[in-house]
C-alpha positions in Angstrom: 6.0 20.9 89.6 9.3 20.4 88.2 12.1 23.1 89.0 15.1 23.2 86.7 18.4 23.3 88.1 20.1 25.7 86.0 17.8 28.7 87.1 18.4 27.6 90.5 22.3 27.2 90.3 22.3 30.9 88.4 20.3 32.5 91.2 22.5 31.0 94.1 25.9 31.9 92.2 24.4 35.5 91.7 23.6 36.0 95.6 27.0 34.3 96.3 28.9 36.7 94.3 26.7 39.5 95.2 27.8 38.7 99.2 31.5 38.2 97.7 31.5 41.9 96.1 29.9 43.9 98.8 32.9 42.5 101.5 35.4 43.9 99.0 33.7 47.1 98.2 36.2 50.1 98.3 35.8 52.3 101.2 33.7 55.5 101.3 35.7 58.8 100.8 35.1 60.4 104.4 36.5 56.9 105.8 39.7 57.6 103.9 39.9 61.3 103.1 39.0 64.1 105.9 39.6 67.9 106.4 43.3 68.4 107.3 43.0 69.9 110.9 46.6 71.8 110.1 45.2 73.3 106.8 46.5 76.9 107.3 49.9 75.8 108.4 50.5 73.3 106.2 49.2 75.3 103.1 51.7 78.0 104.4 54.5 75.7 104.3 54.1 74.6 100.8 53.4 78.0 99.5 56.3 79.7 101.1 58.3 76.7 99.9 57.4 77.7 96.2 57.7 81.3 96.5 61.3 80.9 98.2 62.5 78.6 95.1 60.8 81.2 92.7 62.5 84.1 94.3 65.6 82.7 94.5 65.8 82.3 98.4 67.3 79.0 98.5 68.1 78.7 102.4 64.3 79.4 102.9 63.3 76.6 100.7 65.9 74.5 102.0 64.4 75.0 105.7 60.8 74.0 104.6 62.2 70.6 103.1 62.8 67.5 105.7 66.2 66.0 105.6 64.5 62.8 104.0 62.7 64.8 101.2 62.1 63.3 98.0 60.6 64.9 95.0 59.1 62.7 92.1 57.8 64.0 88.7 57.1 65.2 86.1 58.0 62.0 84.4 57.0 58.5 86.1 60.6 57.6 86.9 62.1 61.0 87.8 63.1 61.7 91.5 65.3 64.4 93.4 66.4 64.4 96.8 66.6 67.9 98.8 70.2 68.7 98.0 69.5 67.8 94.3 66.3 70.1 94.4 68.4 73.0 95.9 71.3 72.7 93.4 68.7 72.3 90.4 67.2 75.4 91.3 70.4 77.4 91.9 71.5 76.3 88.4 68.1 77.5 87.0 68.2 80.8 88.6 71.5 81.6 86.4 69.4 81.1 83.2 66.4 82.8 83.9 64.7 86.4 85.1 61.7 87.7 85.5 60.2 84.6 87.6 56.9 85.1 88.8 54.3 82.2 90.2 50.7 82.7 90.7 48.7 79.5 92.5 46.0 78.3 94.9 46.3 75.6 97.6 44.1 73.3 99.3 44.5 70.4 101.6 43.3 67.4 103.0 44.4 64.4 105.6 44.3 60.9 104.1 43.5 58.4 107.0 44.9 54.9 105.7 47.1 53.3 103.7 50.8 54.2 102.4 49.7 57.8 101.3 48.3 58.5 105.3 49.2 61.9 106.1 48.4 65.8 105.7 48.7 66.6 101.9 48.7 70.1 100.1 47.5 70.3 96.5 49.1 73.6 94.9 48.6 74.3 91.5 49.6 77.5 89.3 51.6 79.1 86.7 55.3 79.5 87.1 56.5 82.3 84.4 60.2 83.4 83.4 62.4 84.7 80.5 65.1 82.5 79.3 67.4 82.8 76.4 65.1 86.0 75.4 62.0 83.6 75.3 59.0 84.4 77.7 57.7 81.0 79.2 54.4 80.2 80.9 54.7 76.8 82.6 51.3 75.5 84.0 52.0 73.0 87.0 50.6 70.9 89.7 52.3 70.1 93.0 51.0 67.6 95.5 53.2 67.7 98.7 52.8 65.7 102.2 53.8 67.7 105.1 54.6 66.6 108.6 55.9 68.6 111.3 56.0 71.8 109.2 58.3 70.1 106.5 57.7 68.8 103.3 58.3 65.3 103.5 57.5 64.1 99.7 56.2 65.9 96.9 55.0 64.9 93.2 54.8 67.7 90.5 53.1 67.5 87.1 54.0 69.7 84.0 54.4 69.6 80.5 58.0 69.2 79.8 57.7 69.4 76.0 55.7 72.5 76.1 58.5 74.1 77.8 61.4 72.5 75.5 59.5 73.6 72.4 58.9 77.3 73.6 62.8 77.6 74.0 63.1 76.4 70.6 64.3 72.9 70.6 62.7 70.6 68.1 61.9 67.0 68.4 63.3 64.9 65.6 62.3 61.4 65.3 64.8 58.8 64.8 65.7 57.6 61.0 63.8 54.9 59.5 66.2 52.0 58.6 
């Protein structure tokens, strides 16, 4: 009986590659993400922070941010410090009225990697009036909470929709 080398080599390759892939398999969800044991307290920190910002209670908002706080978003390269965040909201309150926010939150703990820690996902709608126009801004904010303070956050919202709602127009560059 004659055995061809090609199928045998192919079978060996498949077995070896299967063993290699099983060793580099992604960790299971429950090995990386679990319930946050500080759920209620951490969700309160983020909820109180957002309400303080919207209601122009800047001292309360500032107390809920870590001294090392950094905020990111909505664009990929946007970042803002604690002091810049407070200053930005103070300026916004000079132009906006009828500010309201509605939201829901959830929380989880990441056990390993560069994102390890207790996170709060907070999503809702921020509404306000500016220049006589009523704006509704859906957003999603994810914040890392440590020792009762927000250390880091990332916010996502549609900046273009707000700009257009305020009456601005996007003009493409002239073709040469």
